[in-house]
PyMOL Python script that loads the backbone (N, CA, C, O; Angstrom):
from pymol import cmd

cmd.read_pdbstr("""\
ATOM      1  N   MET A   1       9.410 -18.593  24.656  1.00  0.00           N
ATOM      2  CA  MET A   1       8.020 -18.925  24.404  1.00  0.00           C
ATOM      3  C   MET A   1       7.803 -19.059  22.893  1.00  0.00           C
ATOM      4  O   MET A   1       8.147 -18.159  22.127  1.00  0.00           O
ATOM      5  N   GLU A   2       7.253 -20.147  22.491  1.00  0.00           N
ATOM      6  CA  GLU A   2       6.997 -20.391  21.077  1.00  0.00           C
ATOM      7  C   GLU A   2       5.588 -19.927  20.724  1.00  0.00           C
ATOM      8  O   GLU A   2       4.623 -20.238  21.421  1.00  0.00           O
ATOM      9  N   ARG A   3       5.492 -19.189  19.643  1.00  0.00           N
ATOM     10  CA  ARG A   3       4.185 -18.727  19.172  1.00  0.00           C
ATOM     11  C   ARG A   3       3.944 -19.307  17.790  1.00  0.00           C
ATOM     12  O   ARG A   3       4.854 -19.360  16.963  1.00  0.00           O
ATOM     13  N   ARG A   4       2.742 -19.734  17.549  1.00  0.00           N
ATOM     14  CA  ARG A   4       2.380 -20.290  16.247  1.00  0.00           C
ATOM     15  C   ARG A   4       1.045 -19.718  15.797  1.00  0.00           C
ATOM     16  O   ARG A   4       0.167 -19.426  16.609  1.00  0.00           O
ATOM     17  N   THR A   5       0.913 -19.566  14.479  1.00  0.00           N
ATOM     18  CA  THR A   5      -0.360 -19.132  13.918  1.00  0.00           C
ATOM     19  C   THR A   5      -1.327 -20.309  13.923  1.00  0.00           C
ATOM     20  O   THR A   5      -0.940 -21.431  14.250  1.00  0.00           O
ATOM     21  N   ASP A   6      -2.570 -20.059  13.565  1.00  0.00           N
ATOM     22  CA  ASP A   6      -3.543 -21.146  13.473  1.00  0.00           C
ATOM     23  C   ASP A   6      -3.138 -22.168  12.419  1.00  0.00           C
ATOM     24  O   ASP A   6      -3.572 -23.319  12.464  1.00  0.00           O
ATOM     25  N   SER A   7      -2.302 -21.745  11.469  1.00  0.00           N
ATOM     26  CA  SER A   7      -1.818 -22.652  10.428  1.00  0.00           C
ATOM     27  C   SER A   7      -0.579 -23.421  10.860  1.00  0.00           C
ATOM     28  O   SER A   7      -0.068 -24.249  10.107  1.00  0.00           O
ATOM     29  N   GLY A   8      -0.090 -23.153  12.071  1.00  0.00           N
ATOM     30  CA  GLY A   8       1.069 -23.865  12.584  1.00  0.00           C
ATOM     31  C   GLY A   8       2.402 -23.235  12.228  1.00  0.00           C
ATOM     32  O   GLY A   8       3.446 -23.855  12.428  1.00  0.00           O
ATOM     33  N   ILE A   9       2.390 -22.016  11.705  1.00  0.00           N
ATOM     34  CA  ILE A   9       3.630 -21.337  11.335  1.00  0.00           C
ATOM     35  C   ILE A   9       4.212 -20.666  12.571  1.00  0.00           C
ATOM     36  O   ILE A   9       3.515 -19.938  13.277  1.00  0.00           O
ATOM     37  N   GLU A  10       5.495 -20.915  12.831  1.00  0.00           N
ATOM     38  CA  GLU A  10       6.145 -20.313  13.988  1.00  0.00           C
ATOM     39  C   GLU A  10       6.332 -18.815  13.762  1.00  0.00           C
ATOM     40  O   GLU A  10       6.746 -18.389  12.684  1.00  0.00           O
ATOM     41  N   VAL A  11       6.025 -18.024  14.781  1.00  0.00           N
ATOM     42  CA  VAL A  11       6.151 -16.575  14.712  1.00  0.00           C
ATOM     43  C   VAL A  11       7.035 -16.117  15.861  1.00  0.00           C
ATOM     44  O   VAL A  11       6.770 -16.421  17.024  1.00  0.00           O
ATOM     45  N   LYS A  12       8.087 -15.384  15.523  1.00  0.00           N
ATOM     46  CA  LYS A  12       8.976 -14.854  16.553  1.00  0.00           C
ATOM     47  C   LYS A  12       8.354 -13.622  17.192  1.00  0.00           C
ATOM     48  O   LYS A  12       7.516 -12.955  16.585  1.00  0.00           O
ATOM     49  N   ALA A  13       8.763 -13.326  18.409  1.00  0.00           N
ATOM     50  CA  ALA A  13       8.282 -12.126  19.089  1.00  0.00           C
ATOM     51  C   ALA A  13       8.890 -10.871  18.474  1.00  0.00           C
ATOM     52  O   ALA A  13       8.281  -9.802  18.508  1.00  0.00           O
ATOM     53  N   LEU A  14      10.094 -10.999  17.909  1.00  0.00           N
ATOM     54  CA  LEU A  14      10.784  -9.856  17.318  1.00  0.00           C
ATOM     55  C   LEU A  14      11.618 -10.332  16.139  1.00  0.00           C
ATOM     56  O   LEU A  14      12.311 -11.345  16.229  1.00  0.00           O
ATOM     57  N   TYR A  15      11.550  -9.602  15.038  1.00  0.00           N
ATOM     58  CA  TYR A  15      12.353  -9.904  13.858  1.00  0.00           C
ATOM     59  C   TYR A  15      13.371  -8.796  13.650  1.00  0.00           C
ATOM     60  O   TYR A  15      13.093  -7.629  13.926  1.00  0.00           O
ATOM     61  N   GLY A  16      14.553  -9.162  13.160  1.00  0.00           N
ATOM     62  CA  GLY A  16      15.610  -8.189  12.909  1.00  0.00           C
ATOM     63  C   GLY A  16      16.234  -8.402  11.543  1.00  0.00           C
ATOM     64  O   GLY A  16      15.790  -9.267  10.788  1.00  0.00           O
ATOM     65  N   PRO A  17      17.265  -7.621  11.214  1.00  0.00           N
ATOM     66  CA  PRO A  17      17.919  -7.730   9.905  1.00  0.00           C
ATOM     67  C   PRO A  17      18.458  -9.122   9.595  1.00  0.00           C
ATOM     68  O   PRO A  17      18.472  -9.527   8.433  1.00  0.00           O
ATOM     69  N   ALA A  18      18.897  -9.853  10.596  1.00  0.00           N
ATOM     70  CA  ALA A  18      19.433 -11.198  10.361  1.00  0.00           C
ATOM     71  C   ALA A  18      18.362 -12.147   9.821  1.00  0.00           C
ATOM     72  O   ALA A  18      18.686 -13.137   9.164  1.00  0.00           O
ATOM     73  N   ASP A  19      17.107 -11.853  10.091  1.00  0.00           N
ATOM     74  CA  ASP A  19      16.022 -12.703   9.600  1.00  0.00           C
ATOM     75  C   ASP A  19      15.783 -12.524   8.103  1.00  0.00           C
ATOM     76  O   ASP A  19      15.040 -13.298   7.500  1.00  0.00           O
ATOM     77  N   LEU A  20      16.400 -11.520   7.502  1.00  0.00           N
ATOM     78  CA  LEU A  20      16.206 -11.243   6.082  1.00  0.00           C
ATOM     79  C   LEU A  20      17.356 -11.737   5.216  1.00  0.00           C
ATOM     80  O   LEU A  20      17.406 -11.413   4.029  1.00  0.00           O
ATOM     81  N   ASP A  21      18.277 -12.509   5.774  1.00  0.00           N
ATOM     82  CA  ASP A  21      19.383 -13.041   4.977  1.00  0.00           C
ATOM     83  C   ASP A  21      18.845 -13.843   3.800  1.00  0.00           C
ATOM     84  O   ASP A  21      17.977 -14.700   3.971  1.00  0.00           O
ATOM     85  N   GLY A  22      19.357 -13.567   2.617  1.00  0.00           N
ATOM     86  CA  GLY A  22      18.922 -14.278   1.424  1.00  0.00           C
ATOM     87  C   GLY A  22      17.667 -13.711   0.788  1.00  0.00           C
ATOM     88  O   GLY A  22      17.193 -14.232  -0.221  1.00  0.00           O
ATOM     89  N   TRP A  23      17.125 -12.656   1.362  1.00  0.00           N
ATOM     90  CA  TRP A  23      15.910 -12.039   0.826  1.00  0.00           C
ATOM     91  C   TRP A  23      16.301 -10.835  -0.009  1.00  0.00           C
ATOM     92  O   TRP A  23      17.019  -9.954   0.464  1.00  0.00           O
ATOM     93  N   ASP A  24      15.832 -10.793  -1.248  1.00  0.00           N
ATOM     94  CA  ASP A  24      16.171  -9.714  -2.169  1.00  0.00           C
ATOM     95  C   ASP A  24      14.936  -8.860  -2.425  1.00  0.00           C
ATOM     96  O   ASP A  24      14.056  -9.267  -3.183  1.00  0.00           O
ATOM     97  N   PRO A  25      14.853  -7.679  -1.804  1.00  0.00           N
ATOM     98  CA  PRO A  25      13.656  -6.859  -1.983  1.00  0.00           C
ATOM     99  C   PRO A  25      13.424  -6.427  -3.427  1.00  0.00           C
ATOM    100  O   PRO A  25      12.278  -6.232  -3.830  1.00  0.00           O
ATOM    101  N   ALA A  26      14.475  -6.276  -4.205  1.00  0.00           N
ATOM    102  CA  ALA A  26      14.311  -5.845  -5.596  1.00  0.00           C
ATOM    103  C   ALA A  26      13.518  -6.862  -6.410  1.00  0.00           C
ATOM    104  O   ALA A  26      12.754  -6.482  -7.298  1.00  0.00           O
ATOM    105  N   SER A  27      13.690  -8.141  -6.120  1.00  0.00           N
ATOM    106  CA  SER A  27      12.986  -9.155  -6.902  1.00  0.00           C
ATOM    107  C   SER A  27      11.769  -9.730  -6.187  1.00  0.00           C
ATOM    108  O   SER A  27      10.898 -10.312  -6.833  1.00  0.00           O
ATOM    109  N   GLN A  28      11.690  -9.580  -4.871  1.00  0.00           N
ATOM    110  CA  GLN A  28      10.605 -10.219  -4.132  1.00  0.00           C
ATOM    111  C   GLN A  28       9.554  -9.251  -3.593  1.00  0.00           C
ATOM    112  O   GLN A  28       8.433  -9.665  -3.298  1.00  0.00           O
ATOM    113  N   LEU A  29       9.895  -7.985  -3.461  1.00  0.00           N
ATOM    114  CA  LEU A  29       8.943  -7.038  -2.888  1.00  0.00           C
ATOM    115  C   LEU A  29       8.082  -6.382  -3.951  1.00  0.00           C
ATOM    116  O   LEU A  29       6.878  -6.217  -3.754  1.00  0.00           O
ATOM    117  N   GLY A  30       8.670  -6.009  -5.060  1.00  0.00           N
ATOM    118  CA  GLY A  30       7.911  -5.361  -6.124  1.00  0.00           C
ATOM    119  C   GLY A  30       7.790  -3.861  -5.905  1.00  0.00           C
ATOM    120  O   GLY A  30       8.103  -3.346  -4.832  1.00  0.00           O
ATOM    121  N   ASP A  31       7.333  -3.175  -6.937  1.00  0.00           N
ATOM    122  CA  ASP A  31       7.148  -1.729  -6.878  1.00  0.00           C
ATOM    123  C   ASP A  31       5.715  -1.400  -6.481  1.00  0.00           C
ATOM    124  O   ASP A  31       4.807  -2.192  -6.732  1.00  0.00           O
ATOM    125  N   PRO A  32       5.502  -0.237  -5.864  1.00  0.00           N
ATOM    126  CA  PRO A  32       4.134   0.159  -5.525  1.00  0.00           C
ATOM    127  C   PRO A  32       3.268   0.263  -6.778  1.00  0.00           C
ATOM    128  O   PRO A  32       3.685   0.846  -7.778  1.00  0.00           O
ATOM    129  N   GLY A  33       2.077  -0.297  -6.722  1.00  0.00           N
ATOM    130  CA  GLY A  33       1.139  -0.229  -7.833  1.00  0.00           C
ATOM    131  C   GLY A  33       1.351  -1.266  -8.914  1.00  0.00           C
ATOM    132  O   GLY A  33       0.673  -1.233  -9.941  1.00  0.00           O
ATOM    133  N   LYS A  34       2.277  -2.186  -8.705  1.00  0.00           N
ATOM    134  CA  LYS A  34       2.548  -3.223  -9.701  1.00  0.00           C
ATOM    135  C   LYS A  34       2.503  -4.598  -9.036  1.00  0.00           C
ATOM    136  O   LYS A  34       2.778  -4.725  -7.842  1.00  0.00           O
ATOM    137  N   PRO A  35       2.157  -5.624  -9.812  1.00  0.00           N
ATOM    138  CA  PRO A  35       2.113  -6.975  -9.238  1.00  0.00           C
ATOM    139  C   PRO A  35       3.444  -7.335  -8.600  1.00  0.00           C
ATOM    140  O   PRO A  35       4.486  -6.962  -9.138  1.00  0.00           O
ATOM    141  N   PRO A  36       3.456  -8.022  -7.512  1.00  0.00           N
ATOM    142  CA  PRO A  36       2.373  -8.732  -6.829  1.00  0.00           C
ATOM    143  C   PRO A  36       1.613  -7.884  -5.810  1.00  0.00           C
ATOM    144  O   PRO A  36       0.982  -8.440  -4.911  1.00  0.00           O
ATOM    145  N   TYR A  37       1.655  -6.579  -5.922  1.00  0.00           N
ATOM    146  CA  TYR A  37       0.896  -5.640  -5.080  1.00  0.00           C
ATOM    147  C   TYR A  37       1.207  -5.776  -3.591  1.00  0.00           C
ATOM    148  O   TYR A  37       0.327  -5.577  -2.753  1.00  0.00           O
ATOM    149  N   THR A  38       2.444  -6.109  -3.260  1.00  0.00           N
ATOM    150  CA  THR A  38       2.829  -6.213  -1.853  1.00  0.00           C
ATOM    151  C   THR A  38       2.991  -4.840  -1.213  1.00  0.00           C
ATOM    152  O   THR A  38       3.040  -4.725   0.012  1.00  0.00           O
ATOM    153  N   ARG A  39       3.076  -3.790  -2.045  1.00  0.00           N
ATOM    154  CA  ARG A  39       3.236  -2.435  -1.510  1.00  0.00           C
ATOM    155  C   ARG A  39       2.048  -1.552  -1.858  1.00  0.00           C
ATOM    156  O   ARG A  39       2.167  -0.327  -1.857  1.00  0.00           O
ATOM    157  N   GLY A  40       0.909  -2.156  -2.155  1.00  0.00           N
ATOM    158  CA  GLY A  40      -0.307  -1.403  -2.424  1.00  0.00           C
ATOM    159  C   GLY A  40      -0.702  -1.435  -3.887  1.00  0.00           C
ATOM    160  O   GLY A  40       0.116  -1.716  -4.762  1.00  0.00           O
ATOM    161  N   VAL A  41      -1.971  -1.141  -4.141  1.00  0.00           N
ATOM    162  CA  VAL A  41      -2.497  -1.225  -5.503  1.00  0.00           C
ATOM    163  C   VAL A  41      -2.290   0.052  -6.305  1.00  0.00           C
ATOM    164  O   VAL A  41      -2.396   0.031  -7.531  1.00  0.00           O
ATOM    165  N   TYR A  42      -1.997   1.157  -5.640  1.00  0.00           N
ATOM    166  CA  TYR A  42      -1.737   2.421  -6.323  1.00  0.00           C
ATOM    167  C   TYR A  42      -0.304   2.855  -6.040  1.00  0.00           C
ATOM    168  O   TYR A  42       0.172   2.703  -4.915  1.00  0.00           O
ATOM    169  N   PRO A  43       0.395   3.394  -7.041  1.00  0.00           N
ATOM    170  CA  PRO A  43       1.784   3.818  -6.818  1.00  0.00           C
ATOM    171  C   PRO A  43       1.931   4.840  -5.694  1.00  0.00           C
ATOM    172  O   PRO A  43       2.906   4.796  -4.944  1.00  0.00           O
ATOM    173  N   THR A  44       0.984   5.749  -5.571  1.00  0.00           N
ATOM    174  CA  THR A  44       1.060   6.757  -4.507  1.00  0.00           C
ATOM    175  C   THR A  44       0.089   6.449  -3.376  1.00  0.00           C
ATOM    176  O   THR A  44      -0.119   7.264  -2.477  1.00  0.00           O
ATOM    177  N   MET A  45      -0.494   5.272  -3.435  1.00  0.00           N
ATOM    178  CA  MET A  45      -1.537   4.854  -2.491  1.00  0.00           C
ATOM    179  C   MET A  45      -2.631   5.910  -2.454  1.00  0.00           C
ATOM    180  O   MET A  45      -3.158   6.253  -3.512  1.00  0.00           O
ATOM    181  N   TYR A  46      -2.994   6.433  -1.317  1.00  0.00           N
ATOM    182  CA  TYR A  46      -4.140   7.340  -1.256  1.00  0.00           C
ATOM    183  C   TYR A  46      -3.731   8.793  -1.040  1.00  0.00           C
ATOM    184  O   TYR A  46      -4.561   9.614  -0.650  1.00  0.00           O
ATOM    185  N   ARG A  47      -2.471   9.119  -1.286  1.00  0.00           N
ATOM    186  CA  ARG A  47      -2.038  10.503  -1.108  1.00  0.00           C
ATOM    187  C   ARG A  47      -2.710  11.440  -2.102  1.00  0.00           C
ATOM    188  O   ARG A  47      -2.910  12.616  -1.799  1.00  0.00           O
ATOM    189  N   GLY A  48      -3.060  10.946  -3.276  1.00  0.00           N
ATOM    190  CA  GLY A  48      -3.694  11.783  -4.280  1.00  0.00           C
ATOM    191  C   GLY A  48      -5.185  11.565  -4.403  1.00  0.00           C
ATOM    192  O   GLY A  48      -5.831  12.163  -5.263  1.00  0.00           O
ATOM    193  N   LYS A  49      -5.744  10.714  -3.552  1.00  0.00           N
ATOM    194  CA  LYS A  49      -7.173  10.411  -3.620  1.00  0.00           C
ATOM    195  C   LYS A  49      -7.813  10.697  -2.274  1.00  0.00           C
ATOM    196  O   LYS A  49      -7.273  10.344  -1.225  1.00  0.00           O
ATOM    197  N   LEU A  50      -8.956  11.332  -2.318  1.00  0.00           N
ATOM    198  CA  LEU A  50      -9.682  11.575  -1.084  1.00  0.00           C
ATOM    199  C   LEU A  50     -10.406  10.300  -0.670  1.00  0.00           C
ATOM    200  O   LEU A  50     -10.819   9.501  -1.510  1.00  0.00           O
ATOM    201  N   TRP A  51     -10.549  10.129   0.623  1.00  0.00           N
ATOM    202  CA  TRP A  51     -11.291   8.986   1.126  1.00  0.00           C
ATOM    203  C   TRP A  51     -12.770   9.204   0.873  1.00  0.00           C
ATOM    204  O   TRP A  51     -13.262  10.329   0.957  1.00  0.00           O
ATOM    205  N   THR A  52     -13.465   8.147   0.567  1.00  0.00           N
ATOM    206  CA  THR A  52     -14.909   8.229   0.391  1.00  0.00           C
ATOM    207  C   THR A  52     -15.573   7.260   1.350  1.00  0.00           C
ATOM    208  O   THR A  52     -15.034   6.198   1.659  1.00  0.00           O
ATOM    209  N   MET A  53     -16.737   7.640   1.811  1.00  0.00           N
ATOM    210  CA  MET A  53     -17.497   6.750   2.672  1.00  0.00           C
ATOM    211  C   MET A  53     -18.596   6.145   1.816  1.00  0.00           C
ATOM    212  O   MET A  53     -19.351   6.863   1.161  1.00  0.00           O
ATOM    213  N   ARG A  54     -18.681   4.848   1.825  1.00  0.00           N
ATOM    214  CA  ARG A  54     -19.672   4.170   0.999  1.00  0.00           C
ATOM    215  C   ARG A  54     -20.584   3.331   1.878  1.00  0.00           C
ATOM    216  O   ARG A  54     -20.191   2.829   2.932  1.00  0.00           O
ATOM    217  N   GLN A  55     -21.782   3.202   1.418  1.00  0.00           N
ATOM    218  CA  GLN A  55     -22.752   2.415   2.165  1.00  0.00           C
ATOM    219  C   GLN A  55     -23.199   1.246   1.296  1.00  0.00           C
ATOM    220  O   GLN A  55     -23.505   1.406   0.114  1.00  0.00           O
ATOM    221  N   TYR A  56     -23.227   0.100   1.896  1.00  0.00           N
ATOM    222  CA  TYR A  56     -23.651  -1.095   1.175  1.00  0.00           C
ATOM    223  C   TYR A  56     -24.988  -1.560   1.729  1.00  0.00           C
ATOM    224  O   TYR A  56     -25.223  -1.518   2.936  1.00  0.00           O
ATOM    225  N   ALA A  57     -25.834  -1.992   0.859  1.00  0.00           N
ATOM    226  CA  ALA A  57     -27.115  -2.553   1.282  1.00  0.00           C
ATOM    227  C   ALA A  57     -27.277  -3.907   0.604  1.00  0.00           C
ATOM    228  O   ALA A  57     -26.861  -4.094  -0.540  1.00  0.00           O
ATOM    229  N   GLY A  58     -27.852  -4.798   1.281  1.00  0.00           N
ATOM    230  CA  GLY A  58     -27.996  -6.091   0.645  1.00  0.00           C
ATOM    231  C   GLY A  58     -28.869  -6.932   1.412  1.00  0.00           C
ATOM    232  O   GLY A  58     -29.116  -8.076   1.030  1.00  0.00           O
TER     233      GLY A  58
END
""", "prot")
cmd.dss("prot")
cmd.show_as("cartoon", "prot")
cmd.util.cbc("prot")
cmd.orient("prot")
């Protein structure tokens, strides 16, 4: 069964290590808290920050 996103990109039902051939995490993934922010905007994410509930009005 072929699955596609609304943009027409094919999506497999399951991905494995073979799908990562040629992918270098050291150069393409980045470090936490550093651009391109693929691993979050904070190095420790929210482990050192309490969650806050905010209310927006507009």
